[in-house]
C-alpha positions as CSV (number, residue, x, y, z in Angstrom):
1,X,-26.1,39.3,17.7
2,X,-22.4,38.8,18.3
3,X,-20.1,39.3,15.3
4,X,-16.5,38.6,14.5
5,X,-14.4,41.3,12.7
6,X,-12.1,40.1,9.9
7,X,-9.2,42.0,8.3
8,X,-11.3,42.7,5.2
9,X,-13.7,44.7,7.3
10,X,-16.5,42.1,6.6
11,X,-18.5,41.1,9.6
12,X,-19.4,37.4,10.0
13,X,-22.0,36.4,12.5
14,X,-20.5,34.2,15.2
15,X,-23.3,31.7,14.9
16,X,-22.6,31.1,11.2
17,X,-18.9,30.6,12.0
18,X,-19.5,28.1,14.8
19,X,-22.1,26.2,12.6
20,X,-19.6,26.0,9.7
21,X,-16.8,24.7,12.0
22,X,-19.2,22.1,13.5
23,X,-20.2,20.9,10.0
24,X,-16.5,20.6,9.0
25,X,-15.6,18.6,12.1
26,X,-18.6,16.3,11.6
27,X,-17.6,15.7,8.0
28,X,-14.0,14.9,9.0
29,X,-15.3,12.4,11.6
30,X,-17.7,10.7,9.3
31,X,-15.5,10.7,6.2
32,X,-11.8,10.5,7.3
33,X,-9.1,11.2,4.9
34,X,-7.6,8.1,3.1
35,X,-4.4,6.8,4.7
36,X,-1.6,4.5,3.7
37,X,-1.9,0.8,4.4
38,X,1.0,1.0,6.7
39,X,-0.8,3.1,9.3
40,X,-3.4,0.4,10.0
41,X,-6.5,2.5,9.2
42,X,-7.5,2.6,5.5
43,X,-6.0,0.4,2.7
44,X,-5.6,2.6,-0.4
45,X,-4.6,1.4,-3.9
46,X,-0.9,1.1,-4.6
47,X,0.3,1.7,-8.2
48,X,3.7,0.4,-9.2
49,X,4.8,-0.1,-12.8
50,X,2.1,-2.0,-14.6
51,X,0.3,-3.1,-11.5
52,X,-2.3,-1.7,-9.1
53,X,-2.5,-3.5,-5.7
54,X,-5.6,-3.1,-3.4
55,X,-7.2,-4.5,-0.3
56,X,-4.1,-6.1,1.2
57,X,-4.6,-8.3,4.3
58,X,-2.0,-10.4,6.1
59,X,-3.3,-13.1,8.4
60,X,-6.7,-11.4,8.0
61,X,-5.5,-8.0,9.1
62,X,-4.5,-4.8,7.2
63,X,-1.9,-2.3,8.1
64,X,0.7,-3.0,10.9
65,X,1.3,-6.5,12.1
66,X,3.5,-8.2,14.6
67,X,4.7,-11.7,13.7
68,X,7.2,-14.4,14.8
69,X,10.4,-14.7,12.8
70,X,10.1,-17.1,9.9
71,X,6.4,-17.6,10.4
72,X,4.0,-18.3,7.5
73,X,2.0,-15.3,6.4
74,X,-1.2,-15.7,4.6
75,X,-1.7,-12.8,2.2
76,X,-4.8,-11.8,0.3
77,X,-5.0,-9.0,-2.2
78,X,-6.6,-7.7,-5.3
79,X,-4.5,-6.7,-8.3
80,X,-4.7,-5.4,-11.9
81,X,-1.9,-5.9,-14.3
82,X,-2.6,-3.6,-17.2
83,X,0.4,-2.9,-19.5
84,X,-1.4,-4.2,-22.5
85,X,-1.8,-0.8,-24.1
86,X,2.0,-0.1,-24.1
87,X,3.3,-3.5,-24.7
88,X,0.7,-6.2,-25.4
89,X,3.2,-9.2,-25.5
90,X,5.4,-8.1,-22.5
91,X,5.6,-10.6,-19.6
92,X,4.5,-8.8,-16.4
93,X,5.5,-10.0,-13.0
94,X,4.4,-9.1,-9.5
95,X,6.9,-9.7,-6.8
96,X,6.2,-9.6,-3.1
97,X,9.2,-9.2,-0.8
98,X,10.4,-7.4,2.4
99,X,12.5,-4.3,2.9
100,X,14.2,-2.5,5.8
101,X,14.7,1.2,6.2
102,X,18.3,2.3,5.8
103,X,18.3,6.0,6.6
104,X,15.5,7.4,4.4
105,X,15.6,4.6,1.8
106,X,13.9,1.2,1.8
107,X,16.4,-1.6,0.9
108,X,15.1,-4.9,-0.2
109,X,16.2,-7.9,1.8
110,X,17.1,-11.2,0.1
111,X,14.2,-13.5,-0.9
112,X,10.7,-12.7,-2.0
113,X,8.0,-14.4,-4.1
114,X,6.8,-14.0,-7.6
115,X,3.0,-14.2,-7.3
116,X,2.1,-13.4,-10.9
117,X,3.7,-13.8,-14.4
118,X,1.7,-13.3,-17.5
119,X,1.2,-11.0,-20.5
120,X,-1.5,-8.4,-21.3
121,X,-4.3,-7.3,-19.1
122,X,-5.4,-9.4,-16.1
123,X,-7.1,-8.8,-12.8
124,X,-7.6,-10.9,-9.7
125,X,-9.8,-10.3,-6.7
126,X,-9.2,-12.1,-3.4
127,X,-5.9,-13.5,-4.7
128,X,-4.3,-15.6,-1.9
129,X,-0.7,-16.8,-1.4
130,X,1.7,-17.6,1.5
131,X,5.1,-16.1,2.2
132,X,7.5,-16.6,5.1
133,X,8.3,-13.6,7.4
134,X,12.0,-12.6,7.6
135,X,14.0,-14.7,10.1
136,X,15.8,-11.8,11.6
137,X,13.8,-9.8,14.2
138,X,13.2,-6.1,13.4
139,X,10.8,-3.7,11.6
140,X,10.1,-4.5,8.0
141,X,7.9,-3.3,5.1
142,X,6.1,-5.8,2.9
143,X,6.8,-4.4,-0.6
144,X,5.5,-5.0,-4.1
145,X,7.6,-4.7,-7.3
146,X,6.3,-5.0,-10.8
147,X,9.1,-5.6,-13.3
148,X,8.7,-6.8,-16.9
149,X,11.0,-9.7,-17.4
150,X,10.9,-13.0,-19.4
151,X,10.0,-15.0,-16.3
152,X,9.8,-15.0,-12.5
153,X,13.4,-16.2,-12.0
154,X,14.7,-13.1,-13.9
155,X,12.2,-10.8,-12.2
156,X,13.4,-11.9,-8.7
157,X,17.0,-10.8,-9.7
158,X,15.9,-7.3,-10.8
159,X,16.0,-4.3,-8.5
160,X,13.0,-2.3,-9.8
161,X,11.1,0.4,-8.0
162,X,9.4,-0.9,-4.9
163,X,6.3,0.2,-3.0
164,X,5.4,-0.5,0.6
165,X,2.0,-2.2,1.1
166,X,2.2,-3.2,4.8
167,X,4.4,-2.8,7.9
168,X,5.6,-5.8,9.9
169,X,7.4,-6.1,13.3
170,X,9.2,-9.4,13.4
171,X,9.9,-10.7,16.9
């Protein structure tokens, strides 16, 4: 029997070590680690403020997308708006917009769309809406923001935290 010597003076059979490594590699292949929606592999939930966004697809695809400038994008997603415990009468909005990287920061570009405005706890599966891609070519992130404002008009003026939910290349 061939053995490996470890620094703790414990001997481990080489066959056991190879078997363990083989099992670990098989598990990583079958069950890959979750990834962000912007890498095109797995679409994990995005929590921002009162909202959780899941299962984002743009034109039927998730992750990275290449589109024409100003084109209509068909977006489908699931969301939960759940601030009812902290503020049951607050008006919650969900804003979808675009941002560009400026150094290490994402900066929101003008425009966007308020896709939800209501109070309390609500959830929607397969929620669909359209939004136009930016007109200027470049690399963008589709972002979500979840302010609490009196209405969509005010919410679109706020500069709350934002979270990237997809990557776009506008050509």
